[in-house]
C-alpha positions as CSV (number, residue, x, y, z in Angstrom):
1,M,5.4,18.0,22.0
2,T,5.1,16.7,18.4
3,A,2.6,17.2,16.5
4,P,0.1,13.9,15.2
5,L,1.1,13.2,11.9
6,A,-0.8,13.4,9.0
7,W,-1.8,10.3,7.4
8,Q,-3.4,10.0,3.9
9,K,-5.2,7.0,2.9
10,S,-5.0,6.0,-0.8
11,T,-7.7,7.1,-3.3
12,Y,-8.1,3.2,-4.3
13,S,-9.3,2.7,-0.4
14,Q,-12.9,1.8,0.5
15,D,-14.7,2.2,3.7
16,N,-14.0,-1.6,5.1
17,G,-10.4,-0.6,6.1
18,D,-8.6,-2.4,3.7
19,C,-6.1,0.3,2.5
20,V,-2.5,1.6,2.8
21,E,-1.9,5.0,4.8
22,L,1.4,7.4,4.4
23,T,3.0,10.5,5.6
24,A,6.2,11.8,5.1
25,H,8.4,13.0,8.1
26,G,12.0,14.2,8.9
27,G,12.8,13.0,4.6
28,A,11.3,9.6,5.5
29,V,8.1,8.7,3.9
30,L,5.7,6.0,6.7
31,L,3.7,3.6,5.5
32,R,0.9,1.2,7.4
33,E,-1.7,-0.6,7.1
34,S,-4.8,1.2,8.3
35,D,-6.0,-2.2,10.1
36,N,-3.1,-2.6,11.9
37,P,-1.7,1.4,12.4
38,A,0.8,0.5,15.3
39,V,3.5,-1.7,12.9
40,V,5.2,1.2,10.4
41,L,7.4,0.9,7.4
42,T,9.9,3.8,7.1
43,T,11.8,4.2,3.5
44,T,12.8,6.9,1.3
45,R,11.0,9.3,-1.6
46,K,13.4,7.2,-4.1
47,D,12.9,3.8,-3.0
48,L,8.8,4.3,-2.7
49,A,8.9,5.6,-6.2
50,R,11.1,2.6,-7.5
51,F,8.8,0.0,-5.6
52,L,5.4,1.7,-7.2
53,H,7.1,1.4,-10.6
54,F,7.4,-2.0,-10.1
55,L,4.4,-2.3,-9.7
56,K,2.8,-0.6,-12.2
57,A,5.0,-2.5,-14.8
58,A,4.4,-5.6,-12.9
59,P,1.3,-7.9,-14.7
60,T,-1.8,-7.6,-13.8
61,S,-2.0,-11.1,-11.9
62,T,0.9,-10.3,-9.9
63,A,0.3,-6.9,-8.4
64,A,-3.4,-6.6,-8.1
65,P,-4.8,-6.6,-4.6
66,A,-7.5,-9.9,-4.0
67,G,-10.3,-8.7,-5.4
68,R,-9.4,-5.9,-7.6
69,G,-7.8,-6.0,-11.1
70,R,-8.7,-8.8,-13.6
71,R,-9.9,-12.3,-12.7
72,R,-8.0,-15.4,-12.4
73,T,-7.5,-17.9,-15.2
74,G,-6.0,-20.7,-13.8
75,P,-6.9,-22.5,-11.1
76,R,-7.9,-21.6,-7.8
77,S,-6.6,-23.4,-4.7
78,T,-8.4,-25.1,-2.6
79,S,-6.8,-24.7,1.0
């Protein structure tokens, strides 16, 4: 029997379930969204580090999740 994976939540997560969880398994990094844990993305540590570096370097309006970061200054969509 395989031991259950030890998923970690981001320190930025809130109690409303809007968070990303990750764990290491067999040399890979697994990521999932807490409100849909059946869908798991697999990547390498190197690729995850590159992706996080890209997000940190992106303009705040592009990288910040909804409801966080700087407020939008442009017009809002009506849809």
